[in-house]
C-alpha positions as CSV (number, residue, x, y, z in Angstrom):
1,Q,-6.6,-63.5,29.5
2,V,-3.6,-65.6,30.3
3,Q,-0.6,-63.8,31.8
4,F,3.0,-65.0,32.0
5,V,5.5,-64.2,34.7
6,E,9.0,-65.3,34.0
7,S,11.7,-65.7,36.7
8,G,15.0,-67.4,37.5
9,G,17.4,-65.4,35.4
10,G,20.6,-63.9,36.7
11,L,24.3,-63.5,36.1
12,V,26.3,-66.7,35.6
13,H,29.8,-67.6,34.4
14,P,30.3,-69.5,31.1
15,G,29.7,-73.2,31.7
16,G,27.2,-72.5,34.5
17,S,23.6,-73.4,34.8
18,L,20.3,-71.7,35.4
19,R,16.7,-72.9,35.7
20,L,14.0,-70.5,34.4
21,S,10.3,-70.7,35.4
22,C,7.2,-69.3,33.7
23,A,4.1,-69.1,35.8
24,A,0.9,-68.8,33.8
25,S,-2.4,-67.5,35.0
26,G,-5.8,-68.9,33.9
27,S,-7.1,-72.3,33.1
28,M,-6.0,-72.7,29.5
29,F,-2.3,-73.3,30.1
30,G,-2.6,-77.1,29.9
31,I,-3.9,-77.1,26.3
32,Y,-1.3,-74.8,24.9
33,R,1.8,-75.8,23.0
34,M,4.4,-73.6,24.7
35,G,7.8,-72.2,23.9
36,W,10.7,-70.3,25.4
37,Y,11.9,-67.3,23.4
38,R,14.9,-65.0,23.9
39,Q,15.9,-61.6,22.7
40,A,19.4,-60.4,22.7
41,P,20.3,-56.7,22.5
42,G,19.9,-55.5,18.9
43,K,18.4,-58.8,17.7
44,Q,15.0,-60.1,17.0
45,R,13.2,-62.4,19.4
46,E,13.9,-66.0,18.6
47,L,12.3,-69.3,19.6
48,V,14.7,-71.6,21.3
49,A,12.6,-74.5,22.7
50,T,9.0,-75.8,22.4
51,I,7.0,-78.4,24.1
52,T,3.6,-80.0,23.4
53,S,0.6,-79.5,25.6
54,G,1.1,-82.8,27.4
55,G,4.8,-82.4,27.7
56,N,5.6,-85.5,25.6
57,T,7.6,-83.9,22.8
58,A,10.1,-81.1,22.9
59,N,12.1,-79.4,20.2
60,Y,15.1,-77.1,20.3
61,S,16.9,-74.7,18.1
62,D,20.3,-75.8,17.0
63,S,21.9,-73.1,19.1
64,V,20.7,-74.7,22.4
65,K,20.2,-78.4,21.5
66,G,21.9,-80.7,23.9
67,R,22.3,-77.9,26.5
68,F,18.8,-76.7,27.3
69,T,15.8,-78.8,28.5
70,I,12.2,-77.5,28.4
71,S,9.6,-79.1,30.7
72,R,6.2,-78.2,32.1
73,D,4.0,-79.0,35.1
74,N,0.4,-78.5,34.0
75,A,-0.9,-79.0,37.5
76,K,1.1,-76.0,38.6
77,N,0.5,-74.0,35.4
78,T,4.3,-73.6,35.1
79,L,6.8,-74.0,32.3
80,Y,10.5,-74.5,32.9
81,L,13.8,-74.2,31.0
82,Q,16.9,-75.9,32.4
83,M,19.9,-74.3,30.9
84,N,23.3,-76.0,31.2
85,S,26.8,-75.3,29.7
86,L,25.8,-71.6,29.3
87,K,27.7,-69.5,26.8
88,P,28.1,-65.7,26.5
89,E,25.9,-65.9,23.4
90,D,23.0,-67.1,25.5
91,T,22.9,-63.7,27.1
92,A,19.4,-62.3,26.4
93,V,16.0,-61.6,28.0
94,Y,14.0,-64.9,28.1
95,Y,10.3,-65.1,27.6
96,C,7.6,-67.8,27.5
97,N,4.5,-67.8,25.3
98,R,2.5,-70.0,23.1
99,E,4.3,-71.6,20.2
100,G,2.8,-71.2,16.7
101,S,1.8,-68.5,14.3
102,K,1.7,-64.8,15.4
103,W,-2.1,-65.1,15.8
104,L,-1.6,-67.5,18.7
105,I,0.8,-65.3,20.6
106,L,-0.5,-63.9,23.9
107,P,0.6,-60.7,25.6
108,W,4.3,-60.9,26.5
109,G,5.4,-61.0,30.1
110,Q,8.3,-58.9,31.4
111,G,10.8,-61.6,30.7
112,T,13.8,-62.6,32.8
113,Q,17.4,-61.4,32.1
114,V,20.1,-64.0,31.6
115,T,23.7,-62.7,31.5
116,V,26.6,-65.1,30.8
117,S,29.9,-63.4,31.5
118,A,33.2,-64.1,33.0
């Protein structure tokens, strides 16, 4: 069973940057289309960025487009999210998982907290 461990979150001022990492166990990571999700307090979890298995194509939600960049290193079984120009509304717990229908979703990791505040 694949497990995800997210890291890299923290407290940052508006306009700042963070780089999140997601380490995946197992040998299947390289064939999965992956995504970064986030869940703010009192809100549903939302998908903010996706990347194909080979890393050639990425897509973003309108709320993060132009500010966030998703990437992956299949040799290291790791997914990344570079977040620039952070806004208070980016405050949330960030998770990685497979992208697709609910039947594809694997057990969630603990996530990593991102707090954007002055």
